[in-house]
C-alpha positions, 0 to 999 in steps of 0.5 A: 680209955681216958684213965689209961691215957692220963696214967701213961701221960703222968708217968711220962711227964714225971720222968727226967726224960720229958726234959730231953724230949722237950729239948729235942722236939723243939730243936728239930722243929727248928729245921723240920716243922712237922715236929709237934713241939709246941704241943708237947711243951703245952702239955708239959705246961698243963701237967706241971700246973695240975700235978707238979711234975715236970718242973715249970721252970725246967720246961721253960728252960729245955724248950728255950734251949732247944729252939735256940739250938734248932734255929741255928741248925736251920741258920747253918742250912741256909748259909750252906745250900739253903739258897738253892733249896729256897729257889727251888721251892715250887711257886704257889705252895704254902712253903714258897709263900712262906719264903716270900713272906720271910724275905719281904719281912726280913727286908722291912723289919730286920731281925725282929721278924725272927721273933714274929715268925714264932707265931706264923705257921711255917714262918720260923723255918723260912725265916731262919733259912732265908737269914742264913741264905743271905748271910745275916750277921750271926752275932745279931741272929743269935740276939734275936734268936735268944729273944724269940726262943725264950719268949716262945718257951714262956708263951707255950709253957704258960698256956699250958699252965693256965689250961692245967689250973683251969682243970687241975682235976682233969689234965686231959681237958686242960691239954685241950684248953691249952692247945686250943689257946695256942691255936687261937693265938696263932689264928689272931696272928695270921688274920693280923698279918693277912689284914696287914698284907691286904692293906699294903696291896690296897695302897696306890704305888707312888711312881718316881718323878723323872728327873729333869734334865738342864737343857743348858748342859 
């Protein structure tokens, strides 16, 4: 069974269609988070290391370009009906929490939050929709989206490449290792974000002092 899966995956990864799939999955993931784009990119990185196909640099480029385009589609949706869609999200849900985080982070850190959101589950779509809905300048958005897309493409591909090098004779084990590494990084990011959030919430809020009124006026 594993040999059949490996044979099928090898044929898929050696076809030029894989680059179109990488591009399409990465683009769709920008506004439809259920698409497993990260898994596909990691898998492509594994086979690039163990079999030499697909081409490592082409995988990075296809993933980055797709992610860049997907972010802009989500941004455009945000500029349209995104504001109303975000406001209608049911309180208490994970999507609503992601939107609240995106708005708060955007206020505190500006466009850099788009780069960080790449590694927060559900954060990418929430941030790009929010940036569109608040009319964040397109030129600045494109600059940050470019940085985020390239960093994500490099990260996912190289994580897979590491897994592929560790198990050159068994790409399936390399895929498992690569996906495990990606999940571990995501978990670390979530833990750090959670601790920072708890620290902010535990800090006492300083009330502004009332202005003194001059009685002689």
